[in-house]
C-alpha positions as CSV (number, residue, x, y, z in Angstrom):
1,M,162.3,170.6,45.3
2,P,163.0,172.4,42.0
3,E,163.0,176.1,42.3
4,L,160.2,176.4,39.7
5,D,157.9,174.2,41.9
6,R,158.9,176.2,45.0
7,F,157.9,179.4,43.2
8,A,154.6,178.0,42.2
9,S,153.8,176.7,45.7
10,D,154.7,180.1,47.2
11,H,152.7,182.2,44.7
12,M,149.7,180.2,43.6
13,D,146.3,181.7,44.4
14,A,144.6,178.3,44.7
15,R,145.2,174.6,44.1
16,I,143.1,172.0,42.4
17,T,144.2,168.4,42.3
18,M,142.7,165.7,40.1
19,D,143.5,162.2,41.1
20,A,143.5,160.0,38.0
21,P,146.2,157.3,38.3
22,E,147.0,154.8,35.6
23,N,148.8,152.6,38.1
24,T,148.2,153.0,41.9
25,R,151.5,151.3,42.7
26,D,153.7,154.0,41.2
27,G,156.6,154.8,43.5
28,S,156.3,151.6,45.5
29,D,159.7,150.4,44.0
30,L,161.7,153.3,45.4
31,P,164.1,152.6,48.3
32,P,162.6,153.9,51.6
33,E,165.4,156.5,52.1
34,R,164.8,158.0,48.6
35,F,161.0,158.0,49.1
36,N,161.5,159.8,52.4
37,L,163.6,162.5,50.8
38,M,161.0,162.9,48.0
39,K,158.2,163.3,50.5
40,R,160.2,165.7,52.6
41,A,160.8,167.9,49.5
42,E,157.1,167.8,48.6
43,H,156.2,169.0,52.1
44,H,156.9,172.6,51.1
45,F,154.5,172.4,48.2
46,F,151.6,171.5,50.4
47,R,152.5,173.8,53.3
48,R,150.1,176.6,52.4
49,T,147.1,174.3,51.7
50,M,147.7,172.3,54.9
51,A,147.5,175.7,56.8
52,H,144.4,176.7,54.7
53,E,146.2,179.9,53.6
54,I,144.7,179.4,50.1
55,P,141.6,177.7,48.8
56,W,142.1,174.1,47.5
57,A,140.2,171.1,46.3
58,S,140.9,167.5,45.5
59,C,138.8,165.2,43.4
60,A,139.0,161.7,42.1
61,Y,138.5,161.1,38.4
62,P,137.2,157.7,37.3
63,T,140.0,155.6,35.8
64,E,140.3,151.9,35.3
65,A,143.1,151.7,38.0
66,L,140.8,153.3,40.7
67,A,137.9,151.0,39.7
68,Q,140.1,148.0,39.9
69,E,141.4,149.0,43.3
70,A,137.8,149.2,44.5
71,G,136.9,145.8,43.0
72,L,134.4,147.4,40.6
73,T,133.9,147.9,36.9
74,L,134.5,151.4,35.6
75,Q,130.7,152.0,35.3
76,Q,130.2,150.9,38.9
77,F,133.0,153.1,40.1
78,E,131.4,156.1,38.3
79,D,128.1,155.4,39.9
80,V,129.6,155.4,43.4
81,L,131.7,158.5,42.6
82,Y,128.7,160.5,41.3
83,G,126.4,159.2,44.1
84,A,128.9,160.5,46.7
85,C,129.3,163.9,45.0
86,L,126.0,164.9,43.6
87,I,124.0,165.3,46.8
88,D,122.2,168.1,48.6
89,W,125.3,169.8,50.1
90,D,123.3,172.6,51.7
91,S,121.4,170.0,53.7
92,E,124.5,168.0,54.5
93,S,126.3,171.1,55.6
94,E,123.6,171.8,58.2
95,R,123.8,168.2,59.5
96,L,127.6,168.1,59.7
97,H,127.8,171.5,61.4
98,D,125.3,170.3,64.0
99,Y,127.5,167.2,64.8
100,A,130.6,169.4,64.8
101,R,129.2,171.8,67.4
102,H,128.9,168.9,69.9
103,F,132.6,168.0,69.3
104,D,133.7,171.6,69.6
105,A,132.1,171.7,73.1
106,A,133.7,168.5,74.3
107,E,137.1,167.9,75.8
108,E,137.6,164.1,75.5
109,V,136.7,161.9,72.6
110,R,136.6,158.1,73.2
111,I,136.5,155.7,70.3
112,V,135.4,152.1,71.1
113,G,135.1,149.2,68.6
114,A,136.6,145.9,67.5
115,G,140.1,145.8,69.1
116,T,139.8,149.4,69.9
117,D,139.6,151.7,72.9
118,V,141.4,155.0,72.5
119,T,140.8,158.4,74.0
120,L,141.9,161.8,72.6
121,N,141.7,165.3,74.0
122,V,140.3,168.0,71.8
123,A,139.9,170.8,74.3
124,G,140.5,174.2,72.6
125,R,140.7,172.7,69.2
126,S,138.0,173.5,66.6
127,F,136.4,171.1,64.2
128,E,136.4,172.0,60.5
129,V,133.5,170.8,58.3
130,D,134.2,169.4,54.8
131,E,130.9,170.2,53.1
132,G,132.0,169.6,49.5
133,H,134.1,172.8,49.2
134,V,137.5,171.2,49.7
135,N,137.6,167.4,48.9
136,M,135.1,166.0,46.5
137,P,133.5,163.8,47.7
138,G,133.2,165.7,50.9
139,G,131.3,164.6,53.9
140,E,133.3,164.7,57.1
141,F,134.4,166.9,60.0
142,F,137.8,166.9,61.5
143,S,140.3,168.4,63.9
144,S,143.7,167.9,65.3
145,P,143.7,166.5,68.8
146,L,146.2,167.7,71.4
147,E,149.5,166.2,70.5
148,E,150.2,164.4,73.7
149,S,146.7,163.2,74.5
150,A,146.2,159.9,72.7
151,Q,145.9,156.9,75.0
152,G,144.9,153.3,74.3
153,L,144.8,151.2,71.2
154,I,143.1,151.1,67.8
155,E,142.8,148.3,65.3
156,F,142.1,149.0,61.7
157,S,140.8,145.6,60.8
158,E,137.8,146.4,58.6
159,F,139.4,148.1,55.5
160,P,142.8,147.8,53.8
161,S,144.8,151.0,53.8
162,S,147.0,152.2,50.9
163,Y,149.7,154.8,51.3
164,Q,152.4,156.0,49.0
165,G,152.0,153.0,46.7
166,H,152.0,150.4,49.4
167,Q,149.0,148.4,50.7
168,F,148.5,147.6,54.4
169,A,146.0,145.4,56.3
170,G,145.3,144.7,60.0
171,I,147.1,147.8,61.3
172,R,147.2,147.9,65.1
173,L,148.5,151.0,67.0
174,V,149.1,151.5,70.7
175,F,149.4,155.0,72.0
176,R,150.9,156.3,75.2
177,D,151.0,160.1,75.9
178,G,150.2,160.8,72.3
179,V,153.0,158.6,70.8
180,V,152.7,155.3,69.0
181,V,154.7,152.9,71.3
182,D,153.7,149.7,69.6
183,A,152.6,148.9,66.1
184,S,151.8,145.8,64.0
185,A,150.1,144.9,60.7
186,T,149.1,141.6,59.1
187,K,150.4,143.0,55.8
188,N,153.4,145.1,55.1
189,E,154.5,145.5,58.8
190,A,158.1,146.3,58.0
191,M,156.9,149.3,55.8
192,L,154.6,150.4,58.6
193,H,157.5,150.7,60.9
194,S,159.6,152.4,58.3
195,I,156.9,155.1,57.9
196,L,156.5,155.5,61.7
197,D,160.3,156.1,61.9
198,R,160.4,158.7,59.1
199,D,160.5,161.6,61.5
200,E,159.6,162.6,65.1
201,G,156.1,163.7,64.2
202,A,155.2,160.5,62.3
203,R,154.2,158.7,65.5
204,R,151.7,161.3,66.7
205,I,148.1,161.9,65.5
206,G,147.7,164.9,63.2
207,E,144.0,164.5,62.6
208,L,140.8,163.0,63.9
209,G,138.1,162.8,61.2
210,I,134.5,161.6,61.4
211,G,133.0,160.3,58.2
212,C,129.4,161.3,57.4
213,N,128.8,160.7,53.6
214,R,125.8,158.4,53.2
215,G,126.4,158.1,49.4
216,I,129.4,155.8,49.8
217,P,128.0,152.3,50.4
218,H,131.3,150.4,51.0
219,A,135.0,150.7,51.1
220,M,136.7,151.7,47.8
221,N,140.3,151.2,48.8
222,H,140.8,154.9,48.2
223,V,141.1,157.1,51.2
224,L,139.3,160.1,49.6
225,F,136.2,157.9,49.7
226,D,136.8,155.5,52.6
227,E,137.4,158.3,55.2
228,K,134.0,159.8,54.3
229,I,131.9,156.6,54.9
230,D,129.1,157.5,57.3
231,C,129.9,156.3,60.9
232,S,133.5,155.7,60.2
233,V,136.4,157.5,61.9
234,H,140.0,158.0,60.7
235,L,143.2,159.0,62.4
236,A,145.9,160.6,60.4
237,L,149.5,160.0,61.5
238,G,151.8,162.9,61.0
239,Q,151.2,166.5,59.9
240,S,148.4,168.3,61.7
241,Y,146.2,171.2,60.5
242,E,147.3,174.6,61.8
243,K,143.9,176.2,61.1
244,V,142.3,174.1,63.8
245,G,145.1,174.5,66.3
246,G,147.3,171.5,65.4
247,K,151.0,171.8,66.1
248,N,152.4,168.4,65.0
249,V,155.0,168.6,62.2
250,S,155.8,165.7,59.9
251,S,156.6,164.8,56.3
252,I,153.7,162.4,56.3
253,H,149.9,162.7,56.7
254,W,148.5,159.2,56.5
255,D,144.7,158.8,57.0
256,I,143.8,155.3,58.3
257,V,140.1,154.4,58.4
258,K,138.1,152.4,61.0
259,D,134.5,151.3,60.4
260,L,132.4,151.8,63.6
261,R,129.1,150.5,62.1
262,P,129.5,146.9,63.4
263,G,129.3,147.5,67.2
264,G,131.4,150.6,67.6
265,R,130.7,153.9,69.3
266,I,132.0,157.4,69.9
267,E,131.7,159.1,73.3
268,L,132.1,162.8,74.1
269,D,133.1,163.3,77.7
270,G,131.6,159.9,78.6
271,K,128.3,160.4,76.7
272,P,127.7,158.2,73.6
273,V,126.9,160.3,70.5
274,Q,127.2,157.5,67.9
275,E,126.6,153.8,68.3
276,N,126.2,150.8,66.0
277,G,126.1,152.9,62.9
278,A,123.6,155.5,64.1
279,W,124.0,159.0,65.4
280,L,122.4,159.8,68.8
281,I,122.6,163.5,68.5
């Protein structure tokens, strides 16, 4: 990373990121080895915000490219964006903190759905609530599960996933002792394996997130929105959050979203807390 950017990342008091792409495929033509080097260099820039040492916020700005990715007109995209952001955040904060307290008290989280049955251990890890003060739209709570705890399989069959200029579909991951031991995809499988091989931490889960934003009606093919859909979950491969106790280190942090509304459920220590798109707590 250029010395000027390293200085900025080490001394900035806060970071605000506006996502306003003109082309969502920028960077997809880079050779994998060069892209890996670039992301490794960027890691230093985001180090302090990933550790929550300084305040930060990210927000999408309505552009034609983002609207096209979502399959919407610009006006439709704006309506969803504002509907997901301009809500009663005080009320949402109370609801999300109530959910998070149940997860804080649990040891095992089990996620069951289409092609999915995976368990994670979160004992001793706290859940952070995104109540519109970090990402916008906000509307999730998240933690970093114990690094060696993931067991089972998860299939992300409902939504496409975009990462670093590449689009994926039908991702299926099998975990054993916290590590991805088998992976496939119906679209871009070779790139999936390339990302998993990027470094040692790329095959472990850095984040478990629970979406709760009722203002997002459907997938937008943009992770900032899709990971917040109410009654969805997302697992992030790679870098974990130090603030909640995470210890995994990686040059990637890839959020992949699963919709649990059609027949899925979440269990805490064997007790269902969400099922078929409805909260039970």
